[in-house]
C-alpha positions in Angstrom: 2.3 -3.7 -29.9 -0.8 -3.4 -28.4 -1.0 -2.0 -24.7 -4.0 -1.6 -22.3 -3.7 0.9 -19.3 -6.7 1.1 -17.2 -7.3 4.0 -14.5 -10.2 5.7 -12.5 -10.2 8.8 -14.5 -13.1 10.3 -16.6 -14.1 13.5 -18.4 -11.2 15.9 -18.5 -8.7 13.9 -16.5 -9.2 11.2 -19.0 -9.3 13.4 -22.2 -5.7 14.8 -21.1 -4.6 11.5 -20.2 -5.4 10.1 -23.3 -3.3 13.2 -25.1 -0.4 11.8 -23.0 -0.7 8.2 -24.4 -0.9 9.9 -28.1 2.3 11.2 -27.5 3.7 7.9 -26.6 2.0 6.4 -29.6 3.3 8.8 -31.9 6.8 8.1 -30.2 6.7 4.1 -30.0 4.1 3.4 -32.5 2.1 1.3 -30.2 -1.7 1.0 -30.0 -2.8 2.0 -26.2 -6.3 1.4 -25.4 -8.1 3.1 -22.2 -10.4 1.7 -19.6 -11.8 3.8 -17.0 -12.6 1.6 -14.1 -14.9 3.9 -12.1 -14.4 4.9 -8.7 -13.4 1.9 -7.0 -10.0 0.6 -8.6 -10.2 -2.6 -6.6 -13.1 -3.7 -7.5 -12.7 -3.6 -11.1 -9.2 -5.4 -11.1 -9.7 -7.7 -8.5 -12.1 -10.2 -11.0 -9.9 -9.0 -14.1 -6.6 -10.3 -12.1 -7.9 -13.5 -10.7 -9.4 -14.3 -14.3 -6.5 -14.2 -16.0 -6.4 -11.0 -17.7 -5.2 -7.8 -16.5 -4.7 -4.6 -18.4 -0.7 -4.3 -19.3 -0.5 -0.9 -17.1 -3.3 -0.3 -14.1 -2.9 3.4 -12.2 -3.5 2.8 -8.9 -5.4 5.4 -6.2 -3.7 4.1 -3.1 -0.3 3.1 -2.3 -1.6 0.8 -0.6 -3.1 -1.3 -3.6 0.9 -1.6 -4.2 1.2 -3.2 -1.6 -1.8 -5.7 -1.8 -1.0 -6.7 -5.4 2.4 -7.3 -4.9 1.3 -9.8 -1.9 -0.8 -11.3 -4.6 2.0 -11.7 -7.1 0.0 -9.7 -9.4 2.3 -7.1 -10.0 5.4 -7.4 -12.7 8.8 -6.1 -11.2 10.0 -2.7 -13.0 13.3 -3.3 -15.6 16.4 -1.2 -15.5 15.2 0.9 -17.8 12.0 2.4 -15.8 14.2 2.1 -12.5 16.7 4.1 -14.2 13.9 7.0 -14.6 12.6 7.1 -11.3 16.6 7.1 -9.9 17.0 10.4 -12.2 13.9 11.8 -11.5 12.1 11.0 -8.2 13.1 11.7 -4.4 14.0 8.0 -3.0 10.9 8.6 -1.0 8.6 8.3 -3.9 11.0 5.1 -5.1 10.4 3.7 -1.7 6.6 4.1 -2.2 6.3 2.3 -5.1 8.1 -0.8 -3.6 6.5 -3.3 -1.8 9.3 -6.6 -0.2 12.2 -4.5 -1.6 11.1 -4.9 -5.0 9.7 -1.4 -7.2 6.5 -2.3 -9.1 5.7 1.4 -9.2 5.7 5.0 -10.9 3.9 8.3 -8.8 2.5 9.7 -12.1 0.1 12.6 -11.2 -0.2 14.4 -7.6 -2.7 16.0 -5.6 -1.2 18.9 -3.4 -3.3 18.9 -0.3 -1.0 21.6 1.5 -3.1 24.4 0.3 -5.5 27.0 2.6 -8.0 28.6 -0.4 -9.5 32.4 0.4 -12.1 34.4 -0.8 -10.3 37.7 -1.7 -12.9 39.7 -0.7 -13.3 38.5 2.6 -9.6 39.1 3.5 -9.8 42.9 2.3 -12.8 43.3 4.3 -11.2 42.1 7.4 -7.7 44.1 6.1 -5.8 40.7 6.4 -3.0 39.7 4.3 -2.4 35.8 3.4 -0.6 34.0 6.6 2.6 32.3 6.9 3.2 30.6 9.8 -0.3 28.9 12.4 -0.5 31.9 14.5 -0.6 34.2 12.1 -3.4 31.9 10.4 -5.4 32.5 14.2 -5.0 36.1 14.1 -6.1 36.3 10.3 -9.2 34.0 11.5 -9.7 36.5 14.3 -9.4 39.5 12.4 -12.4 38.1 10.0 -14.2 36.8 12.3 -14.0 40.4 13.6 -15.1 41.5 10.7 -18.9 39.7 10.2 -17.3 36.1 8.7 -16.9 33.2 10.1 -13.1 32.3 8.7 -13.3 28.7 7.7 -15.6 26.5 6.0 -15.3 23.3 7.4 -15.9 20.4 5.1 -16.5 17.7 8.5 -18.6 15.3 6.6 -16.1 14.3 4.7 -14.1 12.5 6.8 -11.2 12.4 4.5 -10.5 16.3 4.8 -10.1 16.1 8.3 -7.7 13.6 8.4 -6.0 16.3 5.5 -5.9 18.8 7.9 -4.2 16.4 10.8 -1.5 15.7 8.3 -0.5 18.8 7.5 -0.4 20.0 11.2 1.6 16.7 12.2 4.1 16.9 9.3 4.9 20.5 10.5 5.2 20.1 14.1 6.5 16.3 14.6 8.6 16.6 11.5 9.2 13.8 8.8 10.8 11.0 10.2 8.1 11.0 13.0 5.3 11.3 10.4 6.4 7.8 8.5 6.9 6.4 11.7 3.2 7.1 12.7 1.7 6.2 9.1 3.5 2.7 9.7 2.2 2.6 13.0 5.8 2.0 14.6 5.1 4.6 17.4 1.3 4.4 18.7 -1.5 7.5 18.2 -1.3 8.2 21.9 2.5 9.5 21.5 2.9 12.9 22.4 3.2 14.5 19.3 -0.2 13.3 18.0 -1.4 15.4 21.1 0.0 18.5 20.5 -0.9 18.3 16.5 -4.8 17.6 18.3 -4.7 20.4 20.1 -3.3 23.0 17.1 -6.7 21.4 15.8 -8.7 22.5 18.4 -7.7 26.0 18.1 -10.2 26.5 15.0 -12.4 23.2 16.6 -13.0 25.2 19.5 -14.3 28.2 18.7 -17.4 27.7 17.3 -17.5 31.4 15.2 -14.7 30.0 13.3 -16.6 28.1 11.2 -19.7 28.2 9.0 -22.6 27.0 11.1 -20.4 26.6 14.0 -19.5 22.7 14.8 -22.9 20.9 14.5 -22.7 22.9 10.9 -19.1 22.0 10.0 -20.3 18.5 10.9 -22.8 18.6 8.3 -20.9 20.0 5.6 -19.5 17.8 2.8 -17.1 18.4 -0.1 -17.5 20.4 -2.5 -20.4 21.4 -0.3 -17.6 23.6 2.0 -16.4 25.0 -1.0 -19.7 25.9 -2.4 -20.4 28.0 1.1 -16.9 30.2 0.5 -17.2 31.2 -2.9 -20.8 30.5 -4.0 -22.9 31.8 -1.2 -20.4 34.1 0.4 -20.6 32.3 3.9 -17.1 31.9 5.0 -13.5 33.2 4.3 -10.9 29.9 3.7 -11.4 26.5 2.6 -8.7 24.0 3.7 -8.6 21.5 1.2 -5.9 20.4 -2.2 -5.5 21.7 -5.5 -8.4 20.4 -6.8 -10.9 22.7 -4.7 -10.1 25.2 -8.0 -13.1 22.7 -9.9 -15.7 23.3 -7.6 -14.7 27.3 -7.2 -14.9 27.8 -11.0 -18.4 26.2 -10.7 -20.0 28.5 -7.9 -18.2 31.5 -10.2 -15.4 32.3 -8.7 -11.9 33.3 -10.7 -8.8 31.3 -9.8 -6.3 33.7 -8.6 -8.7 36.7 -9.1 -11.4 36.2 -6.2 -10.7 32.5 -5.6 -6.8 32.3 -4.0 -4.6 30.4 -2.3 -1.6 30.4 0.1 0.6 27.2 1.1 -0.3 25.5 4.2 1.1 27.5 7.0 4.1 26.2 9.1 2.8 25.2 12.3 6.5 23.7 13.6 9.6 23.9 11.7 8.5 22.0 8.7 6.7 23.6 5.8 4.1 21.0 5.3 4.2 19.8 1.6 1.5 16.7 1.6 0.6 15.2 -1.7 -2.1 12.7 -2.7 -1.4 10.9 -5.9 -1.8 7.8 -8.3 0.7 5.2 -9.2 1.6 3.1 -12.1 1.8 -0.4 -12.1 2.1 -3.5 -14.6 0.3 -6.5 -14.4 1.7 -8.0 -17.2 5.3 -8.5 -18.3 4.9 -7.2 -21.9 7.3 -4.9 -23.3 4.7 -2.5 -24.1 3.7 -2.2 -20.3 7.3 -1.2 -19.4 7.6 0.9 -22.5 4.6 2.8 -21.2 5.7 2.7 -17.6 9.7 4.3 -18.8 7.6 6.7 -20.8 5.4 8.3 -18.0 8.4 8.3 -15.5 10.5 10.5 -17.6 11.0 13.7 -17.6 9.2 14.5 -21.6 6.1 12.7 -20.6 6.0 14.1 -17.4 6.0 17.7 -19.7 3.2 16.5 -22.2 1.3 16.2 -19.1 2.2 19.4 -17.4 1.2 21.3 -20.3 -2.7 20.3 -19.7 -5.0 22.0 -17.5 -5.9 19.8 -13.5 -2.3 18.0 -13.6 0.4 18.2 -11.4 4.3 15.9 -11.7 5.8 14.7 -8.6 8.7 14.3 -10.8 11.6 16.9 -10.1 12.4 17.5 -13.4 9.4 18.4 -14.9 10.2 22.3 -14.8 7.0 24.6 -13.3 7.6 26.7 -16.3 5.1 24.1 -18.4 2.2 25.1 -16.7 -0.7 26.5 -18.0 -1.9 28.5 -14.9 0.2 30.4 -11.9 -1.7 28.9 -9.5 0.0 25.2 -10.7 3.3 27.1 -11.5 3.6 28.4 -7.4 2.4 24.5 -6.2 5.2 22.8 -8.4 7.6 24.9 -7.1 6.2 24.0 -3.3 6.8 20.7 -4.1 10.6 21.0 -5.8 11.6 23.2 -3.2 10.3 21.0 -0.1 12.8 18.2 -1.9 12.9 15.5 0.8 10.4 16.5 3.5 7.4 16.1 1.3 4.9 13.5 2.4 2.5 11.2 0.8 -1.5 11.8 2.4 -0.9 9.7 5.9 -4.7 8.7 5.9 -3.9 6.6 2.2 -1.5 4.5 3.3 -3.4 3.3 6.5 -5.1 0.4 6.2 -8.3 1.2 4.7 -10.5 0.4 8.0 -8.3 3.1 9.6 -7.4 5.9 6.7 -10.6 5.5 4.4 -13.9 4.2 5.8 -16.5 6.5 6.1 -18.2 6.7 9.8 -15.3 4.6 11.2 -11.8 4.5 12.3 -9.5 7.7 11.8 -12.5 9.8 10.0 -15.1 9.0 12.5 -12.3 9.9 15.7 -12.0 13.0 13.9 -15.4 13.7 13.3 -15.8 13.3 17.3 -12.8 15.5 18.0 -14.3 18.6 15.6 -17.9 17.7 17.6 -16.2 18.1 20.7 -12.3 19.4 20.9 -12.3 19.4 24.9 -9.7 16.4 25.0 -7.2 15.9 22.9 -5.5 13.2 25.2 -8.7 11.1 24.8 -9.5 11.6 21.0 -5.3 9.8 20.8 -6.3 7.2 22.8 -9.4 7.1 20.4 -7.2 6.9 17.8 -5.2 4.7 18.7 -7.6 1.8 19.3 -9.1 2.3 15.9 -5.4 2.1 14.3 -4.2 -1.1 17.1 -7.3 -3.1 15.7 -6.4 -2.0 12.0 -2.6 -3.3 11.6 -3.4 -6.4 13.5 
């Protein structure tokens, strides 16, 4: 049984995934080869699908691609065995995310946890503050850090996706999961009062130039991961609001994770403790027994546990115990996913058409950058978001 699997991973991520494939090969006797798609998964897979020689399994970085390839009739429906693993190990929301037209095609195999605020321990000690648990406490913490002489936040405003992540956390917490789903599908307009509320909360940071390294202008000129370097390499800021993958850049800046670089969960702004995940979805492009066997393994508790023992991995599978993870940090994050249960949501901008949610200088990225530049009118920003969304959801 020969199987080809394609994903965007290189370096350490590729090495770790190959260890998972090795466990599958030892279990089944299959021969698996790995192909790296590079950053643009669609550009790699498109020609291979059109040429009639796709890999058996592909791992897609956005759920939007599941819909796109399903529309092209390029995906194979999952067998009952694979679906049973999904039903046993995932909440119904994840099953729906990997489906198109009522048919299940995808398994969420790897998660990125986006509901985190990283902080520099020394900056909090200097200001005499503890990690906050609510938005109001976060604003008080920010003021105390600012008073101690350090700008509290290093924002990565030049990378528009970091601003969408901030919005999604605030929105999920204030509006709740049902409204979040409606907005993600553009079933309610971006001019809805719930959007304005979330933008006004964000203006609590954007509206105080002392709260940001370099003020509003500096924040707009700083990309990811430079914002991480500003906190950990240069000691310019105290906090950076971004996902678990900040760890790699923080380590490169000389920080020790869990010691000088610490985290707290994104604080509650409303009634919901927000847990927003990004993640990669595995699909079958060939109707081969090998493809289905590999997907069944990746969706299983056993497959998830092999991967969880390696660094830099987080499983969305609720039956993979946090005890499997090598670091305290990852154990803590895994526990928040399990504890949040049915309220966990997928990154909203990654669910949107890419013209709105994933393009530099356009759509949601641009409007939120404009709002960071001038946060004085949340209603106008909501209107601009709706104008862009209406174009993208035609």
